N, C-alpha and C positions, 0 to 999 in steps of 0.2 A: 149737361150739354156736352161735356168732354167725351163721355162714352158714346153718345149718339152720333155726334159729328166727327169726333176724332177717331174712334175705333170702329164704329159700325158704318161710317161713311154716309150717313144721312145728311141731306142739306138742311139748312136752317128752317126753310119753309115747311118741309115735311115734318121735321121734329116738332115745330110749334103747332102743326095741325093735328098731331096725335093726341088722343086722350090718354090719361095715365094707364088705363087698362090696355089700350092698343100698344103703347110703348112697352109695357110689361111683357106682352106676348111677343113683340118683335125682339126684345132683348133676350127672352127665354130661347127663342129660336136661334138667335145669334150665338148664345153661349153653347147650345147643344151642337151647333155646327162646328164651333171652335174646338170643343172637346173631341168630337168625332174626327176632325181633321188631325188633331194632335195624336189620337190613338192610331189612326191609319199611318201616320209618319213613323211612329214607334214600331209598329208591326213591319212596315216596309224596311226600316233600318235593321230590324232583327232578322228578316229574311235574307237581306243582302249579306249580313255577317255570317249567317248559317251557310249560305252558298259559298262564301269565301273559305270557311273552315272545311266544307265538303271538298272543294277543289284542292285545298292544301293536302288533305288526307289522300285524295285521289285513289279510291279503292280499286283493286283489280277487277277486271271484267267478269271473272268467275264468281265473285261474291255478289250476293243480292243485297247490297246496302244502298239505300237511297238517301237523298238529302233530307227527307222527312224523318229518318231514323235517328238523326243526331239530336235534335231538340224539338219538342212539340210546341208549336205556336198556335194561337187562336186561328181557327179556320182550316187547320190541317186535316181534321177528320173528314170534312166534306171533300177536300182535294183527294185524299187517299181513296175514298169511296168511288169518286169519278174515275180515278186511275185504275182501280181494281175492276170496275165495270167495263172499262174500255179494253183491258187486257183479257177479260173473260170473253168479250165479244170477238176479239181477234183470234182466240184459241179455239173457239167453237168451229167444228167442221161444217162444211156446207151440206145441206140436206137436199134431196131431190125437190122437195116442195119449195125451198128457198131458191133453188136454181130456176125452176119454172116461173116463180114470181118475178125474179130479176130479168129473166128472158122476155117476159111479157112487157115489163116496164121499159126495157131498152128498145124493144120493137115499136112500142107506142110512141117513143120520143123521136123516132126517125120520121 
């Protein structure tokens, strides 16, 4: 009862109405969420620390050093891929086809 009522926040009626299997499933979900929340807090703390170190180092503008180059954390690969894709999209020049496509889009919106 201490876990169900004290930690999980169930009221007494709900706890008593659960079968052992239902309680086991509820408890399993509760522990998974607790572990997930703890892992997220750890990653968030590591990202904050990494950002503080990066700002302390404060690399010159000419160097291509990013905050992701200091320490690799879980989830950084996906972030780097999104940044790279965004940079590539920005560096690509406009084509006549793209110009006509945007021109039609903007004319249709008026």
